[in-house]
C-alpha positions as CSV (number, residue, x, y, z in Angstrom):
1,M,71.2,94.7,58.6
2,K,72.4,95.4,62.2
3,C,70.1,94.6,65.0
4,K,70.1,94.6,68.7
5,L,68.3,91.7,70.5
6,K,67.8,91.3,74.2
7,F,68.6,87.9,75.6
8,M,70.3,86.3,78.5
9,P,73.3,84.1,77.7
10,L,73.5,81.0,80.0
11,K,76.6,78.9,80.3
12,K,75.0,75.7,81.6
13,S,73.3,74.5,78.5
14,L,72.2,75.8,75.1
15,F,68.7,74.5,75.8
16,L,68.3,76.6,78.9
17,G,70.1,79.5,77.2
18,L,67.4,79.6,74.6
19,L,64.7,79.5,77.3
20,F,66.1,82.6,78.9
21,S,66.1,84.6,75.6
22,M,63.2,86.7,76.9
23,F,65.2,88.3,79.6
24,A,67.5,91.2,79.5
25,I,71.0,92.0,78.7
26,V,71.9,93.8,75.5
27,S,73.9,92.1,72.9
28,S,74.4,92.8,69.2
29,C,74.2,90.7,66.2
30,E,74.3,90.9,62.4
31,R,72.3,89.0,59.9
32,I,71.9,89.3,56.1
33,E,68.5,89.1,54.5
34,K,67.7,88.5,50.9
35,Q,65.8,91.6,49.7
36,D,63.6,89.8,47.2
37,L,59.9,90.5,46.6
38,Q,58.7,88.1,49.3
39,S,60.9,89.6,52.0
40,Q,59.8,93.1,51.0
41,L,56.2,92.1,51.4
42,M,57.0,90.7,54.8
43,Q,58.2,94.2,55.9
44,E,54.7,95.7,55.7
45,T,53.4,97.0,59.0
46,A,50.9,94.7,60.7
47,S,47.7,96.0,62.3
48,I,44.8,94.6,64.2
49,S,41.5,96.0,65.4
50,E,40.3,96.0,69.0
51,G,37.3,93.9,67.9
52,E,39.6,91.2,66.4
53,I,41.8,91.2,69.6
54,Q,38.7,90.5,71.7
55,R,37.5,87.9,69.2
56,I,40.8,86.0,69.5
57,L,40.9,86.3,73.3
58,N,37.4,84.7,73.5
59,T,37.9,82.0,70.8
60,K,36.6,78.5,71.5
61,V,39.2,76.2,72.9
62,N,39.2,72.8,74.7
63,L,41.3,73.0,77.8
64,E,42.9,70.2,79.8
65,S,44.3,70.4,83.3
66,H,47.9,69.3,83.8
67,Q,50.0,69.0,87.0
68,V,53.1,71.0,85.9
69,T,54.7,71.2,89.3
70,D,54.1,69.5,92.7
71,E,51.8,72.5,93.7
72,L,50.5,73.8,90.5
73,K,48.2,72.8,87.7
74,F,47.9,74.6,84.3
75,S,45.0,74.6,81.9
76,L,46.4,74.1,78.4
77,P,44.8,73.6,75.0
78,D,44.0,70.0,74.5
79,N,46.5,69.7,71.6
80,Y,49.4,70.9,73.9
81,Y,51.8,69.0,76.1
82,F,54.4,70.3,78.5
83,Q,57.9,69.7,79.8
84,T,58.9,71.0,83.2
85,Q,62.5,71.7,84.2
86,F,63.5,72.5,87.8
87,I,66.3,75.0,88.2
88,E,68.4,75.2,91.4
89,K,70.0,78.2,92.9
90,G,73.6,78.7,91.7
91,E,73.1,76.7,88.6
92,F,73.8,79.8,86.5
93,E,76.4,82.4,86.9
94,T,74.6,85.2,85.0
95,E,72.2,87.7,86.6
96,N,68.7,86.8,85.8
97,T,65.9,89.3,86.4
98,F,62.3,90.0,85.3
99,G,61.3,93.4,86.4
100,K,62.3,93.6,90.0
101,L,62.1,89.8,90.4
102,D,65.7,88.5,90.9
103,F,66.0,84.9,90.0
104,A,69.5,84.6,91.5
105,T,68.0,85.1,95.0
106,K,65.6,82.1,94.7
107,E,66.5,78.7,96.0
108,N,64.8,77.2,92.9
109,Y,62.2,77.9,90.2
110,S,60.6,76.0,87.4
111,N,60.4,76.5,83.6
112,V,57.4,74.9,81.9
113,E,57.8,74.5,78.2
114,L,54.6,74.3,76.2
115,H,54.4,72.4,72.9
116,N,51.7,72.3,70.2
117,E,51.5,68.6,69.1
118,L,50.7,69.5,65.5
119,F,53.8,71.5,64.9
120,I,56.2,69.9,67.3
121,D,58.6,68.8,64.5
122,Y,58.6,72.2,62.9
123,S,59.1,74.4,65.9
124,L,56.9,77.1,64.5
125,Y,57.0,79.1,67.7
126,E,58.0,78.9,71.3
127,E,56.0,79.2,74.5
128,S,57.1,78.8,78.1
129,V,56.1,79.8,81.6
130,Y,58.5,80.4,84.5
131,V,57.1,79.6,88.0
132,V,59.0,81.7,90.6
133,K,58.2,81.8,94.4
134,E,57.8,85.3,95.7
135,K,55.8,86.5,98.8
136,N,55.4,90.1,97.5
137,S,52.4,90.0,95.1
138,N,53.0,93.6,94.1
139,L,56.6,93.3,93.1
140,L,56.1,93.2,89.3
141,T,54.8,96.1,87.2
142,I,54.3,96.2,83.5
143,E,56.3,99.5,83.4
144,D,59.4,97.8,84.8
145,V,59.0,94.8,82.5
146,R,58.5,97.0,79.4
147,E,61.9,98.6,80.1
148,Q,63.6,95.3,79.6
149,Y,62.6,94.9,76.0
150,E,63.5,96.7,72.8
151,S,60.3,97.0,70.8
152,E,59.5,98.6,67.5
153,T,55.8,98.5,67.9
154,I,53.6,97.8,71.0
155,Y,50.3,96.5,69.9
156,Y,48.7,95.8,73.3
157,E,49.4,96.6,76.9
158,D,47.6,96.1,80.2
159,K,48.8,95.9,83.8
160,N,49.9,92.3,83.3
161,S,50.5,91.9,79.5
162,L,52.6,93.2,76.7
163,V,52.3,92.3,72.9
164,F,55.0,93.8,70.8
165,S,57.3,93.3,67.7
166,A,61.0,93.9,67.1
167,D,62.8,93.1,63.9
168,D,59.9,90.9,62.6
169,S,59.8,88.8,65.8
170,F,56.5,89.0,67.7
171,T,56.4,88.4,71.4
172,T,53.7,88.2,74.1
173,I,54.6,88.7,77.8
174,H,52.1,88.0,80.5
175,F,52.6,87.6,84.3
176,Q,50.2,86.8,87.1
177,Y,50.4,86.1,90.8
178,D,49.1,82.8,92.2
179,A,48.3,83.5,95.9
180,K,47.7,79.9,96.7
181,T,51.3,78.9,95.9
182,E,52.8,82.4,96.4
183,S,54.3,82.3,93.0
184,Y,54.6,84.5,89.9
185,L,53.7,82.8,86.6
186,I,55.7,84.5,83.8
187,Y,54.6,83.5,80.3
188,N,56.5,84.2,77.1
189,G,55.3,83.4,73.6
190,T,57.5,84.2,70.6
191,I,57.6,83.6,66.9
192,S,61.0,84.5,65.4
193,W,62.0,86.8,62.6
194,A,63.5,83.7,61.0
195,K,60.0,82.3,60.3
196,K,59.0,84.0,57.1
197,F,55.3,84.4,57.4
198,P,53.1,87.5,56.8
199,L,53.4,89.9,59.7
200,E,49.6,90.0,60.0
201,E,49.6,86.2,60.7
202,K,52.4,86.6,63.3
203,L,50.5,89.4,65.0
204,D,47.3,87.2,65.0
205,L,49.3,84.4,66.7
206,A,50.6,86.8,69.4
207,F,47.1,87.3,70.7
208,Y,46.5,83.6,70.7
209,F,49.6,83.5,72.9
210,L,47.8,86.0,75.2
211,R,44.7,83.8,75.2
212,N,46.8,80.8,76.3
213,A,48.5,82.8,79.0
214,R,45.3,84.1,80.5
215,N,43.9,80.6,80.6
216,L,46.7,79.0,82.6
217,L,44.8,79.1,85.9
218,N,41.3,78.8,84.4
219,T,39.3,76.0,86.0
220,N,35.9,76.9,84.4
221,F,35.8,74.8,81.2
222,S,34.1,71.8,79.6
223,K,34.7,69.7,76.6
224,Q,33.3,71.1,73.3
225,E,32.9,69.3,69.9
226,F,34.8,70.8,67.0
227,A,34.0,70.6,63.3
228,W,36.6,71.7,60.7
229,K,34.9,75.1,60.5
230,D,35.5,75.5,64.3
231,Y,39.2,74.7,63.9
232,V,39.5,77.3,61.1
233,E,37.8,80.0,63.1
234,N,39.4,79.3,66.5
235,R,43.0,78.5,65.7
236,P,45.7,80.9,64.7
237,K,45.7,82.0,61.0
238,I,49.3,81.1,60.7
239,E,48.6,77.4,61.5
240,I,45.5,77.1,59.4
241,N,47.0,78.8,56.4
242,L,50.1,76.7,56.6
243,V,47.9,73.6,56.5
244,K,45.7,75.0,53.7
245,N,48.7,75.8,51.6
246,M,50.0,72.2,51.9
247,F,46.6,70.8,50.8
248,A,46.4,73.3,47.9
249,N,49.3,71.4,46.3
250,F,47.1,68.3,46.0
251,E,44.7,69.8,43.5
252,K,47.1,69.8,40.5
253,E,48.6,66.5,41.7
254,M,45.2,64.8,41.7
255,S,44.1,66.4,38.4
256,V,47.3,66.1,36.4
257,F,50.6,65.1,37.8
258,L,50.4,62.2,40.2
259,D,50.8,58.8,38.6
260,E,49.5,55.5,40.0
261,N,51.6,54.0,42.7
262,K,53.2,57.4,43.4
263,S,52.9,59.7,46.3
264,V,53.4,63.4,47.2
265,S,54.0,65.0,50.6
266,P,54.1,68.8,50.5
267,K,56.8,70.4,52.7
268,I,57.6,73.7,54.3
269,E,61.3,73.7,54.9
270,D,61.7,70.0,56.0
271,F,58.3,69.8,57.7
272,A,55.6,67.6,56.3
273,F,52.7,65.8,58.0
274,V,50.4,64.6,55.2
275,E,50.9,62.3,52.2
276,L,48.7,61.7,49.2
277,Y,49.1,58.4,47.4
278,R,47.4,57.4,44.1
279,F,46.4,53.8,43.6
280,N,44.4,51.8,41.0
281,P,40.7,52.1,41.8
282,K,40.3,48.4,41.4
283,K,42.4,47.9,44.5
284,E,40.1,49.8,46.9
285,A,38.6,46.7,48.4
286,E,42.2,45.5,49.3
287,I,42.6,48.5,51.5
288,F,39.6,47.7,53.7
289,E,40.5,44.0,53.7
290,Y,44.0,45.0,55.0
291,L,42.5,47.2,57.7
292,N,40.2,44.4,58.7
293,T,43.3,42.1,59.3
294,L,44.7,44.7,61.6
295,N,41.4,44.9,63.5
296,Q,41.6,41.2,64.1
297,D,45.3,41.4,65.1
298,R,46.2,38.9,62.4
299,I,49.9,39.1,61.5
300,E,49.7,37.3,58.2
301,V,49.6,39.6,55.2
302,G,48.9,38.3,51.7
303,E,51.2,39.1,48.8
304,G,48.5,41.3,47.3
305,S,48.6,43.6,50.3
306,K,52.4,44.0,50.5
307,W,52.0,47.4,48.9
308,L,49.8,48.6,51.7
309,E,52.1,47.3,54.4
310,K,54.9,49.3,52.7
311,L,52.7,52.4,52.3
312,F,51.6,52.4,55.9
313,Y,54.9,51.4,57.5
314,D,55.7,54.9,58.7
315,V,52.5,55.1,60.8
316,L,51.9,51.4,61.5
317,N,55.5,50.3,62.1
318,N,56.5,47.6,64.6
319,F,53.7,45.5,63.1
320,Y,54.4,42.3,64.9
321,S,54.6,43.9,68.4
322,A,51.5,45.9,68.5
323,N,47.7,45.6,68.8
324,Y,45.4,47.5,66.5
325,K,41.9,48.8,66.7
326,V,40.3,50.1,63.5
327,T,37.4,52.5,63.7
328,P,35.6,54.4,60.9
329,Y,34.9,58.1,61.4
330,G,33.0,59.6,58.5
331,N,35.1,59.2,55.4
332,S,38.2,58.4,57.4
333,T,39.5,55.4,59.2
334,V,41.4,55.7,62.5
335,V,43.9,53.0,63.4
336,E,44.7,52.9,67.1
337,I,48.2,51.3,67.7
338,S,48.8,50.0,71.2
339,R,52.2,48.9,72.4
340,F,53.3,47.8,75.9
341,N,56.4,49.7,77.0
342,K,58.3,47.5,79.4
343,E,60.6,50.3,80.7
344,D,57.6,52.4,81.8
345,N,55.4,49.4,82.5
346,K,52.5,51.0,80.6
347,T,50.7,50.8,77.3
348,E,51.4,53.6,74.8
349,K,48.9,54.5,72.1
350,Q,49.4,56.2,68.8
351,F,47.1,56.7,65.8
352,A,47.0,56.7,62.0
353,V,44.3,58.5,60.0
354,I,43.6,57.0,56.6
355,C,41.1,58.5,54.1
356,V,40.2,57.1,50.7
357,I,39.3,59.8,48.1
358,N,37.8,59.1,44.7
359,K,37.9,61.9,42.1
360,D,37.5,61.9,38.3
361,E,37.7,58.1,38.2
362,K,40.9,58.2,40.1
363,A,41.6,56.8,43.6
364,F,43.8,58.2,46.3
365,I,44.8,57.6,49.9
366,L,45.3,60.5,52.2
367,K,47.2,59.7,55.4
368,N,49.4,61.3,58.1
369,T,53.1,60.8,57.6
370,K,54.0,60.1,61.2
371,A,52.0,58.3,63.9
372,L,49.9,60.7,66.0
373,N,49.2,60.8,69.7
374,E,45.7,61.4,70.8
375,K,46.2,65.2,71.1
376,G,46.4,65.6,67.3
377,L,43.8,63.0,66.3
378,D,40.6,65.0,66.2
379,F,42.2,67.7,64.1
380,F,43.3,65.2,61.4
381,V,40.0,63.4,61.3
382,K,38.0,66.6,60.8
383,M,40.5,67.9,58.3
384,F,40.6,64.7,56.2
385,N,36.8,64.3,56.3
386,Y,36.3,67.9,55.2
387,Y,38.8,67.7,52.4
388,S,37.4,64.5,51.1
389,N,34.0,66.0,50.8
390,N,35.0,69.4,49.4
391,N,38.3,68.9,47.6
392,S,39.5,71.9,49.7
393,L,40.0,73.1,53.2
394,E,38.4,76.5,52.5
395,I,35.2,77.0,54.4
396,S,32.3,77.6,52.1
397,Q,30.5,81.0,52.6
398,K,27.2,79.6,51.4
399,K,24.4,79.7,53.9
């Protein structure tokens, strides 16, 4: 299949070249796709109602304020972190424009990459914001911006925003002017054709991109409590369904296949973040005894607990150079791991979530496969607690 994609090739670095993929010169490429049943299903046209668009744009989200440049703060979802790169004039030889905004004429500008903590190892999608100084607040128009993109279907357009698809990639563009810093904020969110998910889920995600873009300068927010039901109803379908599909694999493992002292960790491509381990129910007390030794910062581990030290090594590594705090949350136990970083002269914190599940006279441990930072902690706790009570992540429709 031949396709034409718009991107800007940059010679300085591959990293920055990828960041500029939203801007505009025309190139051509070829790719070959397997025309199996799954890919045929993916080709179905996506659609979304105006009511659903408005629901997504008004979904519940906890925002946190971050200083992304010397002058500017962004409000980002609390499971996000950012990386800012400052780009100097003359660093690139290619002509970079967005509408009538010419990057080559600027002394410098910034690119703020946004990352979702939960999917950082999977790179499910990309989000970034360019911050460009410009005194003319009326320079950009959506009509000029639209001309830079090849689109098959435009799903949404207003004076600052564009949501469209091309060759199974879904993209959201949003720009706004910050008068206080005399800067344009140019947001781009994209999920690639290479990510083989239903188009309806990609389209749903594109409007969560728009929600994030509109919230960048929002200062009117407060912390809200989330239950698992809230996560399901207020996060993109593509994220929640990916997690649900991973957990759906546990049902047969728990009922039939998983032997004692064995574990399973479902993957999509090479991405996995949860592990289910089956153990002898008679050893359940050993688990809490082991966690108690961590809570007391005792480094001695009895021979009977060596299996637990091995099981938890990936999330509780560096055992002898860390301090631990163990806290129960519902059916789960959270282990806070504190280490002092001499280079940065500060204490770093990571977390493990451990949940014991008893089912049909069998016993299992559910845990994360990699130490979490605080941004992913609440999601895991609510997810594990809900699963342990319901043997599913599906939300019951019973009233």
